[in-house]
N, C-alpha and C positions, 0 to 999 in steps of 0.2 A: 715199163710201168710209168713212163713219163708222158705218154701221149694221150692220157685221159680216155683210152679206149675201154669199153666194157664188154669184152667178148673173150671167148676161149677158142682154142684150136678145134674143139669138137663141134663148132658151129652154133653153140648155144649162146648167142650174143644177147646181152641185156642192154637194150637201147634205152635212151632217155624216155621215149614214149612208153615203153613197158614199165619203167619205174613210175612214171606219172599215173599209169593205169592202176598199178597196185595201190599207190597212195590214194588215188581217187576212190577206189573200191572200199578202202578201209575208212578213210576220213570223210568221204561223201561231201567233198567241197564242190562248188560250182566251177565250171570252166568258162570264165567270163571273157568277153571281148569288147572292143570299142570303148565307149564312154564309161562303161561299168569298171573296166580295168583302171582307167584314169581316176575314177572316183575312189576306188579302193586304195590306189597308190597315194592320192592326196590325203585321205583320212589316215592311212597307215603312217605316212611320214609325219603328219601333224601329231599323231599319238606319240611317236618316237621323240619328236622335238619337245613335246610337253614333258615327257619323262626325263629326257636329258636335261631340260631346264630345271626340273626338280632336283636332279642329282647334283647339278652345279650350284644352284642358288638356294635350295631348300624350299620351304613353302611360301617364300616371298618371291613372287614373279617379278623380276626386274632385269634390266640390262645394264651392263657396265660400259659407259662411253669413255674413251681415252681422255684423260684430263678433266672429265666431268664428274664421274662417280656413278653411283647406281641410280637409274631412273626406275622407280617402282611403279608397276602397273596394278598389282593387286597383292594383297597379303591374305592368303587363304588358310582356313582351318583344316584339320585332318579329315573331318567328315566331308568337306567340300572336295578336297583332293581325291578322296576315295570314290566319291560320286562321279566325278569327271572321268576317273580311270575306268570304272565299270561301264559308264555310258559309252566311252570309246569302244570297249569290248563288245557291248550289245550292238552298236551300230554296225561294226565290222562283221559280227555274227550273222545279222540279218542280210548283209550283202553277200557273204561268202557261202552260207549254208542254206539250202532250200528248205522251205517249210514242209512241202509235200512233193513227191515225185509221181504220185498216182498209184504207188504200189502198196500203200498202207491199207489196213482193214477198213477204215472209214471211206477212203476213195473207192475201194472195190465194191463196197455196199452201195455207194451212190451210182456207180456204173451199172451194177446189177439192177438197181431200182429203175433206171432209165430203160434198160432192156426189157424189164418186166412190164412196164407201162406200154412200150411199143408192142410187146407180144399180146397184151390184153386188149388194147384200144386201137393199135395201128399207129404207124409213125406220123400219119397226117392228121390225127385227131388233135383238136385244140389243147386238150390236157397234155398230150405227149409233147406238143410244141412248147407249152409252158414249162414242163419239166426239163426239157432239153435246153431251153433258154436260161433257166435258173442254173442248170449244170454248167453251161458254157460260161455264165457270169462268174460262178464260183471258181471254175478252172482258170479263168483269166485273172481272177483276184488272188488265188492261192497256189495254183498248180505250176510246177516247174519240172515237167516230165523229162526234158533233155538236160536239165541241170546247167543251163547256160543263160538264164534270164532272171532279172530282179523283178519280182511281182509287185503289184500295187499294195498288197498287204505288208510286204517288207518295208515299203516306204512309210506306211502308217506306223509300223513298229519303230522305225528309225526316228521318226518325228517324236513319238512318245518317249523314246530313250533320251533324245536331246532335251525334251521338256523337263525330264527329271533332273538332269544336270543343271539346267538353267535355273530351276527353282532353288536349288541349293546355293547357287551363286548369288542370285538377286534377292532372295528372301530369307537369308540365313538368320537374321534377327528374329523373325517369326518362328523359325524352326527351333532356335534356342529357347524361346519362350514356351513353345508347346512341349518341349522335352521336360519342362517343369510342371506345366499345367495340364498336359494331355492334348491329344490331337483334336479332340472335340472343340477346343477353343480356337481353332484355326479359322481363317476366312473361307467363305464359300467361293465357288469358282467364279461367280459373276463379280465378286469384289476383287479378285485377282486379275481377271480379264474384263475390264470395265465395259468393253464394247458389247459384252453379252447381257448387260443390265436390261436393255429393252426387251429381251426375250427370256428373262429369268423365269417367267411363268411356264415356259415350255420345257424347262430343264427337269421338272419333276422333283424327285427326291434329291437330286444333285444340288438344287438351289438351297437346301438346308444342310448339306453335308460339307464337312471340312475338305477343302481342296487338297490339303496335305494328306489327309486320310485316303482320298481317292487316288492321288498320285502314288502313295505308298502301296496300295493294293495293285495298281497297274504295274508299278515297278517290280514287285515280287513276281507277278504273273509273267512279265517280260523275262525275268531271270529264269523262271521255270521253262518257258518256251525256248530260250536260248540254250538252256541245258539240254533239252530234248534234241535240238538240232546239232549242237557242237559236241556233246558228250554222248549221252545215251538216254533212251526213254526210261531205262531202269533207274538211273540216278534221279531223274525228274520225279519218278514215282516215290522214291525213298524220301526225297526232300519234301514233296507235297504231303506225304503221310505224316511227317513230323509236324508240319504246319497244322494239319487237321487234328493231330494229337494234342497240340497246344491248346486248341479250342475245346475239344471234347474229351480230353483225358480225365476231366473231372467226373465223367460218368462211370469210370472204372470203380467198382466197389472196393473200399479200403480193406475189407475183411476177406476178400477173395484170396484163395490159395495162390502163392507165388506171385501172381500178377497184381496183387493188392498194393505192392510197393510202387507200382507205376501210376497210382492215382495221384492227381495233382490238383491244386486249387483252381477255381474257376477263373478264366481269363477272358476278357472281352476282345472283340476283334480290333478296336482301336488300340488297346494295350499291346496286343500281339504285333500289329503293324508298326507301332512306335518303336518297339524293341528290335524288330527285324529290319527296319528301313532307316531309322533315324538314330542309329547307335553305332559307335566305333569300337565298343568292347566286344559285342557279339552281333550276330545277324549278317546281312548281306555285306555291310561295310565294316565288318569286324576285323579281328586279327589276321585271318588269311589274306584279305584284300590289302590290309596295311602292309603285310609282308610282300605282296605282289608289287605294290606301289614303290616301296623303299628298296627292295632287294631283287626280286625275281625278274622284273621286266628289264632292268638295266643289265643284268647278266645274260638274259636272252639276247639283248641287243649286242652285247659283247660277243656272244657266239656267232650272231649273224654277220658282224663285221669280219670276224676271223674266217668264217666260211666263204663269204663273198670275195675275200682277198686271195682265195686260192689255198688257204692253209689246210683245208680238208684233204685235198689231193696230195699236198706236200707231206703230210703226216702219214698218209697211207703208203706213199712211196718210201718214206723213212722206215716204217715198220717192216715193209717187205725187204728193203735193203739190209736191215739188221737181222732178220730171221728167215728170209725167203729160201736160202740155200740149205737150211737145216732140215732134218727129217721131219716131214709134216709141216714144212715151213709156211705154206700159205695159210694154214689154219692158225698157226701161232701168230703170224702177222695180223690176221683178222682180229685176234684177241687184243693185241696192242692197239691197233687202229680204232677198233670199235669202242674199246674202253675209253680211250682218250676223247673221241668225238662224242660219246654218250654222256660223259660228265659235263660237257659244255651244253649240248643240245637239250638234255633232260627229257627227250622223247624217245622211248624204246622203238616205236614204230618207224618214225622218220629216220632215225639213225640206222635201223636194220635195213631199210630199203636203200638209202643213199650210199651208205658204206658197203652194204652187201652187193650192190650192183658191180663193184670192183672185186670184192673178196670171194664171193660165192662161186662165180665161174672158175676162178683159179683153184679153189679148193676141189671142185668137181674134176677139173682137168688133171690135178695131181693124183687123184685116185679115191678121194673121199666120196661116199655116196651122197646123192642130192639131199636126202633127209638129214644126214649128219652135218653136211655143209651148212644147211639152213639152221640147224640146231646150234651150231657153234656161233654163227653170226647173231642169232636172236639172244642167246645166252650172254654173250659178251656185250651186246648193245644194251640190254636191260641192266647189266651190271654196272654200266657207266653211271647210273643214278646213285650208286653207293660209293663211287670213287671220288675222293677229295682231289682238288680243293673245292670244285663247284658243286658236284653232286646234284646236277639238275637244279631243282628248286628246293630239294629236301633240306639241305643244310640251313637255309635261311628260315624255314619253318621251325626247325628244331631250335635255332637260336632264339626265335621269338617266343615259342611256347615254353621253353625251359629257362629263359633269361640267362643263357650261357654264352660267354664270349665266343665269337666265331672261331678263333684259334683253338679253343678247347674242343669244339665240335670236330674240327679237322683232326686233331690229335686222337680223339676217341675213335673216329671212323676209319683211320688209316690201316691199322693192322688187319681187321676183318676183311677189308676190301682187297688188300694184297693177298690174303689167304684165299679169297674166292678166285681171283684171276690166276693165282698159282695152281689152284686145284683144276681149273678148266685147262690150263696149259698142260698139266700132267696127263689129263684124260686124252687130249688130242694127241699127245706124244705116244701114249700107250696104243691108241688106235692106229697111229702111223706105223708103229712097230708091228702091230698085229697084221695089218694089211700090206706091209712092206711099201709104204708110201714115202717117197723121197721128197726133196725140195725142188725148187726151180733152178734153172741154169743161171749162172751169174750174169750171163749176157742179157738176160731179160730184166735185170734189176739195176737200180741206180747205184752209182759209186757213192758211198757214204760221205767221203771227204768232199767231193765236188757238190754233193747234194746239200751238205751243211753250208758250204760257201754260198750257194745260190738261194738259200732260204732261212738263214740263221735268224733273220728278223722276225720270223713267225714265233720264235721262242721268247723273244723279249717281252711281249705283253704278258705272257704267263708268269715269267719271272718277276715282272713288276707287280702283278696282281698279288703274288705270294708275299712280296716285300712289303707292300702297303698293308696287307691284312695281318701278317704275322709279326713282322719286324717293327713297322711303324705303328701297327695296331689302329689304323684309321677305321672309320666306319665302313661298312660294306658298300654303301652307296657311293661314298667319296672314293674308295679304292677302285670301284668299277668305273667311275667317271674319269679319274686320272688315267686308268688303263685304256679307256676309249680314246682319250686324247693321244695317248702313246701310239695306239693303232693308227689313228689318222695321220699322225706325224710320220710314222715309219712308212706307211703305204705311199704317202705323198713324196717322201724322200726317195723311195725306191722307184716310183713312177717317173720321177724327174732325173734319175741317174742313168747315165750312159757314157760310152767312151768319149763322145764329143761334148758332153755337158758336165762331166764330173768337176772340171776346174771351175766352170761358171757357177755350178751349184755351190761349191765350197766357198768361192769368193762372195757370192750373194749371202750365204749364211753368215760368214765371218763379218761382212759389212753390217748386216742387220743386227747381229749380236753386239758388235762394237759400238754402233750408234745407240743401241738401247742402253748399253752400259754407260756411255758418255752422257746421254740425256738424263738418265737416272741419277748420275752423280751431280750434274749441274742444276737440274730442275726438280728432281724427285719423281719424275714420270718418265715413261718410255718414249721412244722416238715418235711413235704415232700419237701419244698423248700430247707431246710438245707441238707437233704439227697441227693437231686439232685445236690446240689453244691459240696458235697463231691465226688459224682460220676464223675462230670465234672473234678474235680481236679485230680482224679485217672485215667482218661481216656485221652490219648493223642490225640484221634481223635476229641474230642469236640472243642478245640481251632481252629483247621483247618476248622471245619464245620461252626463255627460262623464267621470266617473271610470271608468265601465264601458268607454268607448271610448278610454281613455288611450293616447296614442301615435298615434291616428288624427287627432286634432284639433289643429291648430296654434294653440292658444290656452291661456291660463292663467286660473285663477279667483282672484279676490281673496279676502281673509279674509271679506268680507261675502257671498260667493257670486256676485258679479257677474263679468263678464268683464273682464280687464285691457285697457284701451284704450291705443292708442299715445301719446296725449297731444296737446296743442295744437301747431299748426304755423302758419307765417306765412300771411297772407291770400292772397298770390300763389300759394303752393304749394297752398292749399286750393282756390283758383279753378281751377288747372290740374288738380287731381284731379277736381273736379266736371266740368270740360270733357272729361276722359277718359271720363266715364260719360254723356256727353250722349245717346248712342244709347239707353241704358237709360231715361234720364229722359224722352226723347221718347215711348218706348213706353208708359211708365207714365202720362204725361200724356194720351196718346191713349186709353188704356184707361179711365182715370177719366172722361174726357169722354164716351166712348161709354156708360159705365154710366149717366150722367145723361141721355143722349139716345139711347136704344137704337134708335129708329126713324129716326135721321138718314139722309137720302139724300144721300150725298156727291156734289157736283156734278162732281168731278174724276176720281174713281176708277171704273174700269169693269173689274171682274175678268173673267178668262177665263170663257167659257161653262161650262167644266167645274166651276168653283168654284160658280157659281150652281146648276147641276144637282145637285151634291153637297149643297149647302145645303138645297135643296128635298127631295131624297130622304131625307136623314137627319132633317130636321124632321118629315116625314110618318111616318118609321119610329118615332119616339118619341111620336107623337100630338100634336105641337105644330107644326102647319104655319105658325103665325105666327112661329116662330123664323127662318124663311127670310128675313124682312125685318129681322131684328135685326142691327144693325151690328156689335156685338161678336161675335155668333155667326158671322156671315159672315167676320169677320176670323180667327176660330179655324179655320173650315173652310178658308180660304185657306192658312193655315200647314200644316194637316194634309194638304191636297191637294197642296201643293207638295212636302212631304216624301215622300208616297207616289209622286207622279209622278217625282220624282228617283230613287227606288229602282227603279221599273219601268224607267226609261230606262237605269239603270246595270247592270241584270242582264246583258244580253248583253255589255256591256263587261267586267264582272268575269269572266264565264265565258271570254270570248275571251282575256283576258290570262293567266288561269290555265292554259288549255290551251296557248297559245302559249309560255308559259314553260318547258314541258316540252322543247321543241326545243333552245333554248340549254342547258338542263340536260343533255340527252343529249350535246350537243357538248362540254360541259365535262367531264363525268364520263368520257367515252370518249377524250378527247384528240384528237378529230377535227379541231379548228379549224385547226391549222397545215397538216395534210395537205389539208384542203379548200381552203385558200388556194392551195396549190401546184397542186392540180388545176385550179382556176378560172384561175389565171394561165397554166398550160400550154395550156388550151383557148383562151384569148384570144390566145395566141401573141405576147405582148408588145404587142398593139394596145389602146390605151386606148379607141378608138372601138368596137372589137368588144366589149370588156368592158362598156362603157356600154350597148350595144345588148342584150347578154345580160341585164344587170341590168334594163333597161327592160321587155323582154319577159317576164322572170321575174316582175317585179312585177305586170304586167298580168294574166298568166295565173293566177298564184297568187291575186291579189286579186279575181278574178271571183266575186262572190257572198259575199265575206268582208268583215268589218269592216276598215277601213284599219289599225287598230291591230295586228291580227293579221298582216297582210301586212308591215307595218313591222317588227314584232318578229322575224319569221322571217327576212326578208331582211337585216336588219341583222346578225343572227347569222351568216348564211351568206355574204353578199357584201360587206358594208361593209369587213371586213379586207382583202379583195382590192383594193378601190378605193383604200384608203389606201396599200397597198403600191405602187400606181402613182403615188403622190404627190398624189392628190386630197385637198384639205382635208377634215378629219373632218366638220365641220358641213355642207360642201357634199355629201359622200357621203350623209349621213343625210337631208338635204333632198331629194336626187335620188331616193332610194328612196321617201320619203314622197309626192312628186309623182306618181310612177307608180302607187303604191298607190291614190291618189285617182282617177287616170284610170281604173282598173279598174271603178269604179262606173258609168261611162258608156260602157264599151267593149263593143260587140256581140261575141258573141251574148248574153251574160248581161245586162250593163248594168242592174243592179238599180235604180239611181236613175232611169234613163231608162224602165224598165219601170213604175216607180211613177208617173212623170210621164205616161206614155201612158194609164194608168188614169184619171187626172184629166182629161186632154185628150181622151179618147175617140179616140185616134189609133192608128196602127199601131206596135206596140212596137219592131220592128226599125228602121223608118224613123226613129222618135224617137231611138233609140240612135245611128243614123248622124248625125243632126243634132246631138245632144249632143256626140258625139266630134269632129265637125268644128268646132263652136264652141269646143271645148276644145283644139284642136290646138296653140295657142300654149303651153298648159300642158305639152305634150310636148316642145316645142323649147326653151323657156326653161331647163329644167334642164341641157340640154347646154351652153347658153350660159354659165351660171354655173359649170359644171365647168371649162371651158377658160379662162374669164375670171373668176376669183373676185372681182375688184373689183366686179362687178355686185351681189354680195350683201355688199359692204363687208368683204371679207376681204383682208388684206395679209400677204404672206410676211414672217416675221421675218428681220431682217438676219443673225442668228446661227443660222439654221435648221439648218445642218449639224450643230450640236452638240446638237440637240433631238430628241425622239422624233417619229415621223411625225405623230402627232395634234396636236403642238404647233407645227408649223412655220408655221401661219397664226394670225393674231389678228384680232379685230374692229377696224376702223379707229377712231381717235379724232379729236379736234379737230385735233391737230397733223398728222395724216395728210391731213385735208381741206384744211388750209392749205398743205400741200406741193404747190405747183402742178405741179412736175415729175412728181409721182406721180398726183395727183388727176385732172388733166385727161386724160392718155392712158389711165389704167387704171380710172377710175371714171366720169367725166363722159361721155366719148365712148362707151364701151360701153353705158352706161345709155341715153343718147339713141338709140344704134343699136338697142337692144332695143325701145324704144317705137316707133320708126319701122318696125322690122321687123315688129311685130305689125299695123301698118296695112297693110303690103304683104301680109302673110299673110291679112288680112281680105279684101283685094281678090282674092286667089287663091281663097279658099274660097267667097265669095259670088258671085264672077264679076261684080262690079259695084262701081264707085266713084262717079264722076259720070256714067258711061255704062257700057253692057255691056263686059265684058272678054273678049276672044277667048281661045281655047285657047293660042295662042302667047304672048299677053300674060300669061296666067296663069302659064305657065312662067317668063317673065321676072320677073314679080313674085315668084314663089317663090324664084328664084335671088337676087334682090336682098334678099329677106327673110333668106335664109341668110347672105349676106355682111354684112348689117347686124347680125344677132343673134349669130352664132357663126362668124365666119370661121376661128377656130382649129379648129373641127370639120372644116370643108372641107379645110383644109391637112393636118390629121392624117390624115384619110381618104385624101387624095392620096398622102401619104408612105407609108401602109400599102400602097397598091396598087403603088407603085413598088418597095417592098421585096419584093413577091411576084415581081417580075421581076429582082431582083438589083441594083436601083439604090438606093443609100443616100439616105435623106432627110435633112432638116435639122431645125432647131428653129424654133418659132413665136416670133418676136420682137415686141416692142411696135410697132416701126416697120412691120413687115409687117401686123400687126393693123390699124393705123390706115389704111394704104394700101388694104387690102381693104374696110374699112368705107367708105372714101371712094368706092371703085368702086361698092359697093352703093348708097350715097347718090345718086350721080350717075344710076345706072340707075333708081332709085326715083323721083327727081324728074322724069326724062325721061318715064317711063311715066305718072305722075300728071298732068303737064302735058298730055301728049297725050290722056289720057282726059278731062281736064276740058275741053279744047278741043272734043273730040267731043261731050261732054255738053252744051255750050252751043249746039250746032248744032241748030236746030229740026227740020231734015230728018232728023237722026240720032236725036234724043232728044226727040221731041215729047211734051209733057205731063209730062216728068219734072222735078220741082223740084230746085233746088240743095240740096245737103246743108245741114241746119240748123247 
């Protein structure tokens, strides 16, 4: 498990090329070469640098010079930052995703037209030549049949994307004025680009149209086109339909049955564009993009740095080392590894393919069917998006939409996530017992003790992240930034560590730390600040330079031309200041050590294969192949590759949140929200169960083939207000929508994650989807459980809830609540135990086996016991709804009734398990089937 091979003994090897083919088929990205790869890398690294700068400095773009202070380049507003963020995403989208490959309906019709003209007129006819010439020109401009070239139209779209960001930067005063007066008051295009003034008469209507309005229209269209390329045509159609609705929804008669509530006031196109393109509350640059800017991107970058450092393979080996020898060990290891990697990557598809390339062949070799192996991987990989602490991008969206502290979101999400992975674990165990599947031989696995010694540093960033978020309660962006610094410091330290360099590395670090402490104590700045100050004093050019940028530099010059230093400080304060810069000192110590030993082969560090490949490729490109083995060069490639990989991963997320933000933007500008809540409430007929089912099915249907973030944003805008109107806790409503958005990734017939797993497992895609959905069935039931019993997710109703807003009626439990026995036992402990036992009963229902085969009748009984154990309130509410249909009034679900029903479910479950175990121990009934491990 330590040699990074992706094969099994059965000969079903999963090569890197096959992994790339599966991802290529699903994501439909270009396979670029030459200058295009360099361009993508430069833009991607620039994108990452921009985001890291924001995380470190906020919206003031500045650089801190030692002994000088902050040199401010620009102070940007949120709208400007969001515009630059989306523009980076648009430019990379038009580089990475083809506009047309020639297999679409429009391309096929154009080809058919050319063939028809040839057939009617002959290929040599002048009209035929004209038609073919036009077709060739269109193909040259738009078509990328081999998915390996950037077309001229892509460059046009890239230029337009850059123009939109440039306008926000250079003419923000005009934008602010137009936000108050309207887009019609903006300058026409010839006033913005004065060189067009002589030909203004040729511009037609554009000469009298606001440039801001034109740019807004173009920007929205670019977002729609990028959505079609990077996400799906289906999402583009949905978003476009909302835009059309904003303009023409006024035509819906107000007195029409049912749909009359969808009638909205008349809105002009300038008003719509202003709210969709020049607004940070809603629209393209609204809350979803703000979350991407402040939270999502930096965590994607965090995951990219971890992945490129080799952490992915280390955690896979760790999972196999911990569970590989157990019964069904390969599948259990897949659950652990995929869950961990999924919570960081946030992409069900990418995680399924990359992790599955290692786990699926081993599951197949141990005896699991290809479909079941792919189903396990897809189920666990998609479940990573509900697993704290990162939860893909979902946690940050919930934080922003509910105004809830990040630590509270993590607390609320933890128990149901553990329940889900426990349920999948039990299912694969029952399957292993059913098929008599053992584990791997210990000789194939790593030794856990030595494995921890060789890769303990991979755990440090995760521990620091939790420390910053939960203990220190820093902002999400600052926590991620400090953790990125920690990753850089650790990787540099490990890269420079070896038997012959450990002493040199230690001495270098101690010297730098000591000098920093000393200079901090004597002068108030670190050693590099002090040296920089001496350089300024010795160089006559510096005072003139600083005088030219007066006001940008937070420093003063003394009469002698040196920089004024803060002055001496106590030794304790100096030591604390040096300790605060320990990450930077470690990086410098590692770099200095690598400079002295460039050919050092680190015994601990094993970069991801993409880093090694890039190092070799770039070294060959500059004619220095020996650089590929240079430790410092490989470290630099690691940093650059991590930044580029993070940007590539973030592109579909950025486009998705930009497009999805249009929908709440339309709802806001049209005033549709309250009417929509009324319509949904009327359709539900006062039934919470029916409303939950509508929400669940809507999430699954809408989420098929779409990123979870998009599904979440759309349905939170449409359905969350209706759920909270029914008294559902705000956090519970958002978590419910998220869970079913995740389930969409493994729900047939689309089941994109399962489809990806089938490509690796070489299995039937539909059957793999069925297996993945079955294994994730508890993910569909647990949300209903915590809606009717909020104690499962550690939410408690406020005693003075009647005087509060709907969203504030529940709070996260604290220590005092847990010590309140009268509350904690009946409303937290018993329901949580019931949920864990319920997923065991559900596993017996799905697999049809526990200690022995489970008959159809017993499956039904297990399913009923699972319902009573997990969500008795759901059964009672459903029964009351049915009684209401025949005119019989229902009652309320009390805590006592909840406990009684869970007790009935427990008794039924224990009876069924005892009966099954007794039959499993009978050699005549279950010959050759071992006891569960």
